[in-house]
N, C-alpha and C positions, 0 to 999 in steps of 0.2 A: 444475775444480769446477764453472764456472758453468754448463755444459751440463748436469751432472748435477741441479743446482738446478731446471731447467726440467722435469726429470720429474715434478715433483710436482703440476704442473697442466697442462691441455690447453685452452688459449684457444680460442673458436669463430671468432674474427676478430682479425687483429692489425694495429693502425693505428700507422704510423710518421710522425710529425711532422717532415717535412723542409723545412720553411720555412727554417730557418736550419741549416746543417750544419757540425760541427766537422770540419776538414779536416787538422789537423796538432795535434801535443801531445795535450793530454787526460789524465786525463778531466775535469779541472775548469778547464783553461785551454788556450788554442791560437788557431789561426786560425779564424775563423768567416766562412762566407759565407753570402749569401742564394741558397739553391736553390730556393726556391718550389715544393718537392715535397710531395705527400702519397701515401705508399705505404700499400696496403692488400693483405690476403691473407690465406690459410689456412695457409700454410706458413712456420713460423718461421724455418727455414733459408734458405729462399728470400728472405725478407724481409731477414734479416743480411746475406745476400751482394749484395741491390741497395745496401743502405746501405754496404758495403765498396766496391761497385763506385763509387758516387758519391765516396767518398774517394780512391780510385785515380784516378778521371778528373783530380782537380786536382793530383795528382803531388807533393804535398808531405810525405807522412809515410811514411819510407822502411820503416817496419815493415808498412804496407799496400801502397805501391806497388811494392816489390821482389818481392812475391809474388803468384802466382795467387790470387784470392779463394776459389777451391775447395780451396787448400792452407793456409789460415790455421788455426792449430791449433783454435782454438774451433770452426771449422765442420767440420773432419775429426772431431773428437771428437764433435760434435753428431750427424753422419751415423752415426759407428760405433754410437751409443746409440739410432739409430733415430727421432730426434728430426725433425720436419719433415713428415713423410709423413701 
């Protein structure tokens, strides 16, 4: 349902503050590390994939690290809906 909600708006620019990143647990608690990143772009799916890749790098969140980022349920659904292009 998350991907469907994003159909209501089309941002012109996406900025992800990755100065600190939640690398396990979530959404309200878990391990946080200082990644010191600022990610921006025009493609919502690509930005999410970059975020997932950061989490995957730290290898502490099995739901993310155990699967290719392009195979994550929300990413697959967003692509099916044509979000991100």
